[in-house]
N, C-alpha and C positions, 0 to 999 in steps of 0.2 A: 774518582770520588770514593771516599771511604764509606763503608756501610757498617751499621751496628746490627747485632742479632740479639734475640731474646727467646728463651725457651719458656713457654707457658706450661705450667704443670697443673695437675689435678688440685693441688693446694691453692693455686691462684684462682682456679674456677670456683672452688668452695668459698673463697673469700669474696669473689664477685657476687655470688648468689646471696651472701649474707650482708652485703653493703647496704647501709642505711642512707638512701637518697632523700634529700630535702630541698626546699626552695630557699636560696640565699638572696635576701632582699638588697644586698649591697649594690650600689650603682643602679643599673637597669634591672638587675636580678637575673638569676640563672640557676638551673639545677646543680646541685653539688653533693658531695658525700660529707656527711656530718664529721667535722674534724675532731670533735671531742669524743664521740663514740661512733667510729666509722662502721662497726659491724654489729650494731644493735644498741642496747641500752647500757652496756658495761663501760665503765670508765677505765678499767684495767685492760687496755688494748692488747698487749701481748698475751695475757691470759685468755681473752676472748678468741684471739687467733688460734691459740693452742687447742682450745675446746672445739672450734669449728673444724680444724684440720685433723682432729683426733689424736693429738699428742698425749702420751701418758703424762699426767701432771703429778709430780711428787708432792707429798705433804711437807710443809715446813715443820721442822722439829720443834722450834721454839714456841710457837703459838698454836700449832695444829691447823692453821689455815692453809688453803691451797696456794701454791706459788711455783714459779718457774726457776730453774737453775740458770746460771749465767749463759751457758751455751744455748739452752732452749730459748731464753729471752732474746739472745742475739739472732737466732734463726727466725723467730717470729717478727722481730723488728725489721730484718732484711726482707722477709716476704711482704710486710706492710709497705715498705719503701718501694718495692718493685711494682706495686699495684698501679703506680702512675703509668708505667709502660703497658701493663696488662689492660688497663682501662682504655688507653689510646688504641691498642691493638683491637679490642672489642669494637670500639666506636668506628674504626676504620674498615672493619670487615663484617659488621653485624648483619644478621638476617632476622626479620620479624615478619609475621604474617598479619594480613588484615583480618580482623575478627574481634570478638568479644573476649575480654580478660576479666579475671576476678581476683579479689584479694580479701583476706580477713579484715574486718573493720579497723582494727588497731595495728595491723601488720604492714609490711612493706614488700612482701613477696607476692608478685602477680603471677597468675597462671591462666592458661587458655580455658575459657568456660566451655562446658559440655552442652551448650544449647543447640 
């Protein structure tokens, strides 16, 4: 039987930590990652990815707004597409401890409480 392999990088981990999980009411309902803004509230997904992973973002010359070059956008889009495998790897191998967790009221990043 053939096997497939995947290398999880620090960039993947950064994107996992920034993923915006929500409840999808379709059918029976299930948790999912917001498909419109998967890494927070930005609708420019490649730019969000670049900011999260720390890419240097050049300024567009024409209008002075931030933007990605073609190779940077391609790299960010590739990372985003790879998150399907990364999430499955996490779900298959995760570890979580029993205890109290906390989150900012309007955030989505949970952390262990210090109680």
